[in-house]
N, C-alpha and C positions, 0 to 999 in steps of 0.2 A: 541432366541439368539443362542442356540446350533445348530438349523437348519441352521441359516445364516452362522455360522462358518463352518458347514459341507459343505454348498454350496460353500463358498469361497475356502475351502480346495480342494474340488473336482475340481473347475475351475483351481486352481493353479496346481494341479496334471496333469490335461489334458494338460494345457499349457506346462508344463515341458516335458510331453511325446511327444507332437508335436514338440517341439524344438529338442528333442533327435532324433526323426525320421528324421527331416530335416537335422540335423547335420550328421546323418548316410548317407543320400542321397548325401550330399555334399562330404563326404569322398569317396563314390563310384564313383562320377563323376570325382574326382581327380585321381582315379586309372586308369592306362593306361594298358588296356588288348588288345592284338592283336589276331585276328582270321584269320587263313591262311589255304588254302586248300593244301593238299599233296596227293600223290598217295598211300602212306602207304608202299612203297617199302623200308622197314627198317628191316634188319636182325641182325644188331649189332650196338652198340654205340662206337665201337672201331674205332678211327679215322684213324689208320694205315691200316685198311681194308675197309674203306668207298669206295663205288663204285657207288652209286646212288645219284641223286640230293637230295633226302630226307635225306640220310645219311650225305651228305655234309652239309646240313642245320643244322642238329644236331651238327656236329663238329664245324661249324662256330659260333654257338651261345652258346654252352656249354663248349667249350675249348677256350683257348687263347694261341697263340704262341708267338714267340719272337717279331714279329712286326705285324702291321696291314697295309694294303695297301688300300688307298682311291681310289675312282673311277677315279680320275685324275692322279693316279700313285704316289701320295704322300705317302711316307713311314712314319708311325707313331710308336712311342714306344708302346710296349705292356708289355710282361714280361721283355723284355730287355729295359733298360732305355736309353742306348746309345750304339753306335757301331762305329767301324772304318773298313775301307776296304783298303787293301794294294794297293800300286801304280800299281801293275800288275793285280789288280782286281780279284785276286784268293783267298785271305785269308781274312775272315771275323771274327772280334773279337767282341763279344757281352758281355756287362756288365748287369747282371740281377738285378732287383729290389729285395731287401732283405725283408723278412718277409711275402711274399705272401704264401697263404695257399690253400690247396685243400678243396673242399666242402665235408664235412663228414656227410653222412647220418647215421641213426641208424644202418642200415645193414652193412655199412663200419666199424663203431665203434665196432659192435659185432664181425666182422671178425678179425679186427686188434688189438682190445684192446682199452680200454677207454683212455689210455695215449698216444695213437699213433696220432700224429698231426704234420707231417713233413712239412718243408718249401718246396716250389717249387724251385729246384736248377738246375744248369747246367747239373748235372748227369741225370736228367729226360729227357732232350733233347738229350743227348748222347744215352741213352737207346732207346728212341723213334725212332731216325734216324737209329740206328742199326737194330731195328725191321723192319723198312720200307724198308731196302735194303736186308733183309734176304730172301732167296728163300722160307723158310718155311712160312713166312707171306703172300707172294704173293700179296704185296701191289699194287693195281691198278695204283697208281701214282708213282711207282718206276721210270719210265722213266724221270720224272722231277728231280729226285734225283741222277740219274746215273752219273751226272757230278761231284759229290763229289769224291775227290781222294780216291781210294780204293773201291768204291761202286761196280764197275764192278767185281772185284776179289771176293768180298763177295757174290754177287748175283750168280755168276757162281761157287761158292763153292771152288774156288782156295785158298781162305784165310778165316780166322775166322773173326768174327765181329769186333774184336779189330783193324783190318787193316783199318777200315773206318777212314778217317781223320776228325773226329769230336771229339774234346777233351775238357774235363773240366779241366782247369788249376787250378781252385779252385772251391768252391761251387757255386760261382756266376759269373764265367767267362767262356765263351764258345768260342772255336776257331774252325772254319770250313774252310777247304782248298779244293778248286776246282781244277779239272784237267785243265780246261780252263775257261776264263771269261764267265759269263752268265748274260746277261742283265735282265733276268726275275727271277733271284734267290730270290730276296726279295718277289716276288709274290709266289714263291714256298714255302718259309718259312712261309707265312701267310695261307697256305692251310692245309687241314686235315692231310696229311701224316707227317707234321712237328710239330704236336701238342705234348705236353709233355706226358710222360708215366712213372709212378712211378714203378720201378722194383720190389720193395718189395710187393706192392699191386698186381701187375700183377702176380707174382709168387704165391701169396696166393690164387688167384682165380682158380688155378689148371686147366688151359686151357679153362676157361669160361669167360675170360676177355671181357667185352663189351656185353655179352649175357644177358641183363637185367640190371635194375637199381642197383640191389644188387651187380653186378659184375663190376660196372663202377665207375670211380673216375674223377669228373669234376673239372675244374679250371676256367671256364669262367663266364660270367655275368649271365648265366642261368644254370639250371640243369634239367634233366628229372624227373618230379615229379610222373607222372602217365602214363602208357601205357595201353590203352583200345582197344577193337576191332574196335572202330570207331574213335578214336582220341588219340593224345599224348598231354600232358600238360607240358610246360616248365615254371618253376617258377624262379623268380629273386633269384640269389645267394646272400643272405645277407652278406655272409662272403667275398665277392669279395672286395679287397682293391687295385685293380690295377689302371692303368692309364686311363682306358676308362669305367667309370661307366655308367649304363643305367637308363633311366627314365621309361622303360617298366616294369610292375609288373608281368604279366603272358602272355604266348603265348599259344593259343589253336590251335593245328594242326589237322584240320578235314580231315579224309580220304575220298576222293571223289570217286565217281563212275560215270558211264556214264549218270546217272540221276541227278547229283548234281546241275546242272544249275549254274555253277560257274560264267559265264559272268553276268547273271542277279543278282546274289547275290553281285557281285562286284559293279555293277551299283547302287544297293540299299544301299550300305554301310555296308552290313552284313560282307563281307570280307574286310579286310584292304588292301590287296594286293593279286595278283595272277599271275601265268603264263597263257597266252592265246595263242592259235595258231593264225596264220594270219587270217584264216577264222572266228574264234571266235571274234577276235578284230574287224574285218570288220563288223560283225553283230551287234556290240554295237550301241545303239540308242543315248546314252548320253555320248559323249566323252569329253565335255568341261571341266568337273570338274576332269577328270582323268589325271594322269601323266603316260605316256607310254614310255618305252625304247625298241626300236626294236633291234633284234639281230638274226643273221642267224646261228642257232645251229642244223639245221636238214638237212640231205641229203636224198632226195627221190631217190631210186635206184631200178633198176630191179635186183632181186635176182633169179637165176636160179637153180633149184634143180638138182644137178649133179647125183643123184641116180635115176632120172626118165628117163626111156626108151631112147627116142631120145636125151634127154639133157645130158645123160651120155657121149655123144660124144662131144669132145671139138670143133671140126669143126662146128658142128651144132649149138652149143651155140654161137660161135663167129659169125656165119652167122646171127643169130637172132639179135645180138647186132649191127652188121654193117648195117642191113637193116631197123632199126627203123627210123621213121621220125624224123627230128630235133625237139628239144623241142621249143615250141612256148609259150612265157610268156608275150607277149605284152599286153594282156588284164588282167594280174594279177598284183595286188599290192604287193603280198607276195611271189611270186616265181621268181627265176632267173635261167638261165641255169647254170648247174654245170660245174666246170672245173676239178673236182677230187672227190675222195671219202670223204675225211675229210671236214667238213663244215668250213666256214670262222671264226666261233667263236673259233676254235682251232688254237693255235699259237705256234711257236717255236722261241725263242729268239726275241720276239716282232713282228714277222711277220707270214703271212699265208704260208702254204705249197704250195698251187697252186694259180694261178691268171689267168685272162682271156688271158694273153699273153703266158702262158705256159701250156695250158690245156692238161690234160691227157686223156680226153674223145675223143675217135676216131670219126672222121666225118663219116657221112653216105656214104657207098660205096656199091651200089646195085650190081655192077658187081662182086666185090670181094666176097660179101655175097653169090651170086648165085654159084660161083665157090666152095666156102667152103661147101655150102649146098649139092651140088651134090657129092662132095667127101665124106661127112659124110653119105649120103644115100648109096653110094657104100660100105662103110665100115660096115654099120649096116644092109643093105638089107631090110630096112623098106618100106612097101607099104602104110602104114597109119600113119600119124602124126597128132594127135589131142591134142591141147594145150589149157590150160585155164590160163588166167592171173587174179590173185586176187588182189584187192585193196580196199581202203575205198570209200564210196559214193562220197565224195567231189573231188576225183581224177578220177572219172569215165570218164568224158569228155576228160581229158588229156590222160588217158590210151588209149582210143579209137583212139585219134588223133595220138599217137605215134606208135601204131601197124599197122596203115594203110600202112606204108612203108613195113612192114613184109609181109602183105597179097599181096601187089602189086608186091613185088620182089620174095619172096620164093614161093608164091602161084602159080606162073606161071610155076614152075618146076613140070610138071604133069606126066611125063613118064621117065622110064629108057631108055637107049640106045637100049635095046632089045624090047621095046614097052610095057613093064609091067607098068601098071598105078600106080600113086602115089596120094593118097588122102591127102589133107592138110586142116586143119581147126584151127581157133584161135578165142576164145571168151573171153569176159570180165565178171567177176563175182565180185560183191561188197559185202562187209561185214564189221563188226567193226574191229578195229585194234586188239582187243583181240581175235576175231575169226580167224583172219589171223595168229596171232602168234601161236594159237593152231594147226592149220594145218601145219604151217611151222616147228614147233618143232617136230611134228609127222612125217614129211617128206611126207605128203599126198597132196602135191601141185605141180604144174609145175613151174609157174613163178609168182613172186609177185612184184608189184610196192609198195614198203614199205618205211616208214619213219624211218630213223636211227637218233636218237637224241644224241648229245654229252652231257655227264653228267659232263665232266670236260674240262679244257682248253688244255689238252694234246692230240695231234693228234695220238700219239703212243697208248695211252689208248683207243682212239676211234677205232683204227684198231685192237687192242687186243680184245676188246669187240665183234667186228664183227666176228673175227675168233674163239673166244671161244664159242659164241652163235652158230655160223656156221649153219645158216639156209640153206646154200647152200649145206651142206653135202660134202664140198670140202676137199680133202686130197692132200696136196702138200708140199713136203719137201723144195722146192725152196722158197715158201712163208714163211714157218716157219723160214727158215734161214734169209730171208730178214727182218722179224719182229724182230728177235733176234738182228740183227745189229742195227735196229732202236731203240730198247730198251736201248742199251748200247752206243748210239751215244752221243757225246758232243753237246753243244749248237751250235757250228759251223758246225757240220756235220749232225745234226738231220733232217734238211729240205731235204737234198739230200737222206738220208736214208728212210724217210717217202715216198718221191716221188717214190723211187725204189720199195718199198713195194706195194704202190697203183698201180703202173704200172704193176707189176707182177700179182696182183689180177685181174685187168681189162683184161689182156691178156688171162686169163683162160676162159673168157666168162661167168663166174659165177656171176660177179658183174658188173653192168653198171650204174654209177651215172647219173641222169637226171636233177634233180632240187635241188636248195637250197631253203629252206623255211624260211622266217623271222617269228619268234615268237615275242611275246611282254611280257615284264614284266610291269605290270600295278599296280599303287597305286591308291586307292580310293580317292575321294575328301576329302581334309582336312588332309590327311596323308602325311608325308614327312620324310626324313631321313632314310628310309629303304634302306640299301646299297645293290645294285645288281651288281654283277660282270658279264658283258656280255660275257666275254671270258669263264669263268668257270661255270656260272650258280649258283654260290654260293649266298646265301641271308643272310644278317645280319640285325637283328632287334635292335642291341645295341643302335643305335642313332635315332631310330624311335620316332616320336612325332605326336600328333594329335591336330589340331587347335580346 
C-alpha cells in the first residue's frame, strides 16, 4: 500500500513538473524578443550628439519626444497629448501629458538620491533644444533646428541660450516659435536632437552625460540594459506610461562584421530585420516571405586626395573629373546616375536638393579636360603621372568603365611643347570598405570610388560629415563659408544653400558624385510593425509584432 502511494505520488509530482515546464515554455513563446544587426558605431547615448544610424536607433527606441511621425506622415501624440499651430505656421504650442516619469536605474538613484523621481516636463524640452543649438554641443542635427527663432544667434555665440524661442509657459506647456514656416518641423521634433534632457541629471553627470548607462536617463519604451563587446541589450521600460506602449520585451543588437552573413541570417529568421545593400538584397534566394523597403541613401563618388602630387593641382583634378566616361546603370537594379552629392533620401522642406532636371554633375567634356590637363602639367612640370583608383570589389567593373574616358582623353597627352615626354598610367585596385577607409584616413591613396551613406535626413548634415571626415584633405574657406550659410538657412532657403555648397565642392575637382545606390530595409517573414523612416534611416521597434 505504501509502495503504491509512493508510486502514485511520484507520478503526480512528475506530472506537475511537466505541466510547469510546458507552462514555462508557453510563457517564453509569448515573450517578444527582437534580434537586429548593427555596426556597433556607438560612442554615446546622448541624443543631442547622436550622429550614426546606430546612435539614432538607440535614441528612437529609448527616448520619446513630443510627437511621433508615422511612415505616411501622420503625426501622433507622444509626450505631448495635443498641440496647436498658429495661422502663420510659425508658433507651435504643445500640452504635455502629466505624470510621465524617467526610467530610474540603480545607478541613477545612487547618483541622484532615493527620493529623486521627477516628472518629465516642458523644461526638459527647453533644456534639450537649448543644448542642441549650442555650439558647445556640436549637434549634428543642428541644421534641422536652425529655423527656430534665435537658434542662429545662439549657435554663432551672438546671444545666450535664453534667446532661443523655446519657452515653458508652465510645467506642461511648451511654446516653440520659428523664423519661417517649416513643413518638416514635426519630423524634426520626432528625431534625436529634440528628445528631452533633464538639466539636474545632466549637471550631476559632470560632463559625462550619455557616456554609458550609468550616465544616461531614458524616457522611452526601452532602456539600454547591457552593453557588451559584441552586442547591446535594450529591455522594455516597465515604468513607461505614455501614449505608445510596446509589445516587445527585449531587443538584442548584435554587432556585425564582414563575416556576419546578415542576408543568410535574415532569410533563416534569426534576424527579425536588417539593412541590406542593393547587391546583398539581389543575392537573396528567398524574397517571397520578406518585406523590403527600398531607399537611396548612398552616393558613390570619386574622392581625389588633394595632398597627392599631381592631384594637389586643381586643374589636373578637374581634368580627371571632366574626362570620366558617363555613368552607365542600365544593367543595374540598384544604381542610378547621380545628380548631386547628397543622396535622394535627404530632404529639405519635404523635397530633394537635386533632381535630374537640375543636375550639378558636369557632363563629360574631353576637349576641356585636355586643356586643363595641359595647363596643370605646365604648372607642375611633371613628367610622370601614375594614379591608382581604389574601390570595393562589387564596383570594380563600374570603375574600369568610368576611367576609360580618362585614359582615352588624358592618356593621349604624351609630350610637352618642347618634346619632353609625359608618362601617364591609371589602374584600379579593389579592397574592403574598411581597408579603403584606412588608406583614405591616412592620406595614402590617390583616388577612391567610395560609398557615402546618409545617417540622417538632413543634406546639411551629410555635407558636414563629408567635410569633417575630409578624406579629400581639402582646405577651402569658400566651401566652409558655403556650409555655414547652409547650416543657418531657413526651410525656404536651405535647398539653394545646399546646392551652392555642393556646386562649390564639385568645382574644386576633389569630389565627383557618380551613382546613387538603393539600399533595402528588410523585415523577416512573420515580422511586421517595425517602423523604418526611409529619409532618416531611423528604426523603431515600438510597434513591432511577430505572427
